[in-house]
N, C-alpha and C positions, 0 to 999 in steps of 0.2 A: 840411246844417244851415246856416241863415243866422245870422250873428252880427249883433246889433243894436247900433247905435252908442249912445253915452251920451246924446246929444241925444234920440233916439227913446225910450229908456227913461225919461228925465226927463219927456218929454211923456206917457208912459204913466202915470207916478206922479201927474202933475198932472191926469189925466183928459182930456187934450187930443187923444187919438187917436180917429179915426173907428172904427167897428166893423170896417171893411174892413182898417184898419191894425192894430187890436188883436188880432183873432182869430188870425192866424198866430203872433203873439208868445206868447199865452197857451196856445194849443193845440199848438204845435210843440215840437220838442226844445229844451231850454234851452241857451243858450250856456254853455260851461264856466266862464266868468268872470262870469256874470250877477249872482250874489249880491254879489261884490265891487264891481261897477259900481253896483248898487242902493245898497249901503251907502255908497259914495263920494258918490252923489247926495244921499242923506238927510243925510249928515254936512255937506255944503255948505249945506244949507237951514237948519240950526239955528244959533242965535247963540252956542252954548257949545262948549267944546273937548273935553269928555269923549268918549271913543271909543264910538260906537254898536256894540254887539255883536249886537243882534237887534232888528228892529222888533217891537213887541208889539201895537200897536193903532193905529188912525189917531190921530196926534198923540202917541203914547207909544212910548218906546224903552227897551230895557234897555241901560244904559251901564256902563262900567267907570270907577269913581271911587274913588281912593285904595285900590285893590285890592279894592273891593266891587262887586258887581253890583246896581245900583239901577234903579228905574223913574223916567224923567224925561220931562216934557212938552216940546213944542216951545218953550214960553215959558221953560223953565229950571226950573220948579217940580219939586222932587224928592219923590217919593212914598215913597222908602225901599227896603228890600230887595225884590227882585223876587219872592221866595217868599211875601211877605205880600200879601194882596189890596189892590191900589192903591185900590180904590173906597172903602175905609174911611177914606182921607185926603181924599176929595172933599167938595165942597159938594153936598148932595142936595136935590132938590125931589121931594116925593112928591105925586102927584096921586091923591087918595083921596076926592074928592067928585064928584058928577055934573057940577057946574059946571066943575070943573077938567078933567075928562075931555072934556066937550063943547067945550072950547077946541081940542081936537085932532081929535075925531071928530064926525061928524053924530049927531044924537040917535038912540039905539038902535043905533048902529053900533060903539060901543066897549064896553069891559067895564063891568060893574056894580061899584061900589066895595065891595059886600059880598063879592064874589068875587075881585076883582083890584085891585091898585094899580099905578100906573105910577111908576117911579122914574127920575129923570134925574140923572146924575152929571156934575158940572162941575169943571174944574180950579180949585183955589183961587187959582192964580196969574194965570190969564188969563180965567177963566170960560168957556172953550171947553166945549161939550157933548161929553163923551167917550164916554158910553154910556147906554143906557136898558135898563130891565128891566120886564117885565110879570109880576108874581108875586102869589100870594095874600097878603093882609094878614098881616104878622108873619113872612113867610118870610125866612130869612137872606139876606144879601147874596151874590149869585152870584159865585163866583170863576171867571171865564171860561176862563182858560188859564194853565197853569204849564209852560213849556217846559223840557225837559231840554237845556240849552244845550251841555253837554259832549258828549252823544250826538249832537246835531245836527251839531256841528262835526266830530266824529270819523267818524260813520257816513255823513253826507250830503256833507260837504265834504272829508273825508279829511285833516283836519289838526287840530291841538290847538286847543281853544278859547282865547280870550284869557285870560291868567292872572288869577287872583283877587288 
């Protein structure tokens, strides 16, 4: 097993590796300390001090703040308890007319607004696009992922999760 240095893993997270460099990293056996190195890299990139305990989504992290696990954006905006759908705190743009849909898709290549709407979720703090959904009109906000943090740390990493 080849261990990858921090600089290479940082380049991987930034999308700066060629396919030839990336393929052995993602398809090979993982370094025993890879998670810790990735977490260290992510922590160094954010301007705040709360400990990242799990990356949740691009630009979003579950962090430990005052004994609570919350979702936080790169910019520092706090979405609250990680067990509550962070999208409910976002600024949302709904594309539900042909004109809005055709801003993204060629004519007749996108969905029809009677059948589907496109929702774009933006961070209220920095207006970064965090996620998109393509759902039937009136469909509830999709909750993408609710990790079992304690099980992940105990079963995958073999240690106790950061305290609440």
